[in-house]
C-alpha positions as CSV (number, residue, x, y, z in Angstrom):
1,X,91.1,101.2,70.5
2,X,88.5,100.8,73.4
3,X,91.2,99.4,75.7
4,X,93.4,102.4,75.0
5,X,90.6,104.8,75.8
6,X,89.6,103.0,78.9
7,X,93.3,103.1,80.2
8,X,93.7,106.7,79.2
9,X,90.5,107.7,81.1
10,X,91.7,105.8,84.1
11,X,95.0,107.6,84.1
12,X,93.2,111.0,83.9
13,X,91.0,110.0,86.8
14,X,94.2,109.0,88.8
15,X,96.0,112.2,88.0
16,X,93.0,114.3,88.9
17,X,92.7,112.5,92.3
18,X,96.4,113.0,93.0
19,X,96.1,116.7,92.3
20,X,93.0,117.0,94.4
21,X,94.7,115.5,97.5
22,X,98.1,117.0,96.8
23,X,99.8,113.7,96.7
24,X,103.1,114.3,95.0
25,X,104.9,111.0,96.0
26,X,102.2,108.8,94.5
27,X,102.7,107.3,91.0
28,X,100.2,108.7,88.5
29,X,98.6,105.3,87.8
30,X,97.4,105.0,91.5
31,X,93.7,105.4,91.9
32,X,92.5,107.2,95.0
33,X,88.8,107.1,95.6
34,X,86.6,109.8,97.0
35,X,86.1,110.5,100.7
36,X,89.6,109.5,101.8
37,X,91.8,111.1,104.4
38,X,95.4,110.6,103.3
39,X,98.5,112.2,104.7
40,X,100.4,114.2,102.1
41,X,103.7,112.4,102.8
42,X,102.4,109.0,101.5
43,X,104.6,107.3,99.1
44,X,102.8,104.9,96.6
45,X,103.9,102.8,93.7
46,X,102.3,101.9,90.3
47,X,98.7,100.7,89.8
48,X,97.6,100.9,93.4
49,X,94.0,101.4,94.6
50,X,92.9,103.2,97.7
51,X,89.3,102.5,98.4
52,X,86.6,104.9,99.6
53,X,86.6,106.1,103.1
54,X,90.2,105.0,103.8
55,X,92.2,106.9,106.5
56,X,96.0,106.8,106.1
57,X,98.3,108.5,108.6
58,X,101.8,109.9,108.1
59,X,105.0,107.9,107.2
60,X,103.3,105.2,105.0
61,X,105.2,103.7,102.2
62,X,103.2,101.6,99.8
63,X,104.7,99.4,97.0
64,X,103.3,98.6,93.5
65,X,100.0,96.8,92.7
66,X,98.6,97.3,96.2
67,X,94.8,97.3,96.8
68,X,93.3,98.9,99.9
69,X,89.6,98.1,100.3
70,X,86.9,100.4,101.5
71,X,87.5,102.0,105.0
72,X,90.9,100.7,105.6
73,X,92.8,102.6,108.3
74,X,96.6,102.9,108.8
75,X,96.8,104.7,112.1
76,X,97.6,104.7,115.8
77,X,100.2,103.0,117.8
78,X,101.7,106.3,118.6
79,X,100.9,107.7,122.0
80,X,102.8,107.2,125.3
81,X,100.5,106.0,127.9
82,X,102.8,104.8,130.7
83,X,103.8,108.1,132.4
84,X,102.5,108.1,135.9
85,X,100.5,111.1,136.9
86,X,100.2,112.4,133.4
87,X,97.0,112.0,131.4
88,X,97.6,110.3,128.0
89,X,96.6,113.4,126.1
90,X,99.6,115.2,127.6
91,X,102.1,112.3,127.6
92,X,103.3,113.0,124.1
93,X,104.4,110.5,121.3
94,X,107.3,108.3,120.8
95,X,109.4,108.8,117.5
96,X,107.2,108.0,114.6
97,X,108.0,104.7,112.7
98,X,107.3,104.3,109.1
99,X,104.6,101.8,107.9
100,X,105.7,99.6,104.9
101,X,103.4,97.8,102.7
102,X,105.2,95.6,99.9
103,X,104.3,95.1,96.4
104,X,101.1,93.2,95.4
105,X,99.4,93.3,98.9
106,X,95.6,93.2,99.2
107,X,94.2,94.8,102.5
108,X,90.5,93.9,102.8
109,X,87.7,96.3,103.8
110,X,87.5,97.9,107.3
111,X,91.0,96.5,108.2
112,X,93.2,98.4,110.6
113,X,97.0,98.5,110.3
114,X,98.8,100.0,113.2
115,X,101.6,102.4,112.5
116,X,105.1,100.9,112.2
117,X,104.0,97.6,110.9
118,X,105.6,96.0,107.8
119,X,103.5,94.0,105.5
120,X,105.6,91.7,103.1
121,X,105.2,91.5,99.4
122,X,102.3,89.4,98.2
123,X,100.4,89.3,101.5
124,X,96.7,89.4,101.9
125,X,95.0,90.9,104.9
126,X,91.4,89.5,105.4
127,X,88.6,92.1,105.8
128,X,87.9,93.4,109.3
129,X,91.4,92.4,110.6
130,X,93.5,94.4,113.0
131,X,97.2,94.1,112.0
132,X,99.4,94.7,115.2
133,X,102.6,93.2,114.0
134,X,104.7,92.5,110.9
135,X,103.3,90.1,108.2
136,X,105.6,87.9,106.3
137,X,105.6,87.9,102.5
138,X,103.1,85.7,100.5
139,X,100.9,84.9,103.6
140,X,97.3,85.3,104.3
141,X,96.5,86.9,107.8
142,X,93.2,87.7,109.4
143,X,91.3,88.3,112.5
144,X,91.7,90.5,115.6
145,X,94.6,90.6,116.2
146,X,95.5,89.3,112.8
147,X,97.1,85.9,112.8
148,X,98.6,83.6,110.1
149,X,95.8,81.7,108.3
150,X,97.8,80.1,105.4
151,X,100.4,80.7,102.7
152,X,99.1,82.4,99.5
153,X,100.8,79.8,97.2
154,X,100.9,76.2,97.6
155,X,104.6,75.8,96.9
156,X,107.6,78.1,97.7
157,X,108.6,77.9,94.1
158,X,105.3,79.4,92.9
159,X,105.7,82.2,95.4
160,X,109.2,83.0,94.3
161,X,108.2,82.9,90.7
162,X,105.2,85.3,91.4
163,X,107.4,87.8,93.2
164,X,110.0,87.7,90.4
165,X,107.3,88.4,87.8
166,X,105.6,91.3,89.7
167,X,109.0,92.9,90.2
168,X,109.9,92.7,86.4
169,X,108.8,95.4,83.9
170,X,106.7,92.7,82.1
171,X,103.5,92.8,84.2
172,X,100.2,92.4,82.5
173,X,98.2,95.5,83.4
174,X,94.9,94.5,82.0
175,X,92.2,95.4,84.4
176,X,89.4,93.0,85.3
177,X,86.1,93.4,83.6
178,X,83.3,95.1,85.6
179,X,80.5,92.7,86.7
């Protein structure tokens, strides 16, 4: 009974946040913290978390079960700066590319993801990283600029099994206990 009440309360909090920010392409189970700046065209899957003080620019597509830590920014990489004799502020912008974040991705606190980057399913981005290029699935990246640190799972079979399970409808959605 307590678990049902807790889950119901979380869903109400999620729905209230989505209405407050006008996020109509975000699944109702996604929890958006306070003090965020999120473009209204964001698309977000089931059971995601967007931490406090995040800034998310336009054309961002987020999969299921994604966690964005506090103060994560998905911005930039969208100004022309190579026009001779024209100040950058007047140089315009190239066509905007979408930023894609796969299922079950964890992006640590104060990380910056540049626009147009694709982060593969199951990837982990260490706190404070600057992601300037695509990140393969099931890898751990970190640093400035972010570089490959290691694979998330020891064997390829474990990784494949993990991705298959999170893409099924049989995912255990029990939330971790508060410490």
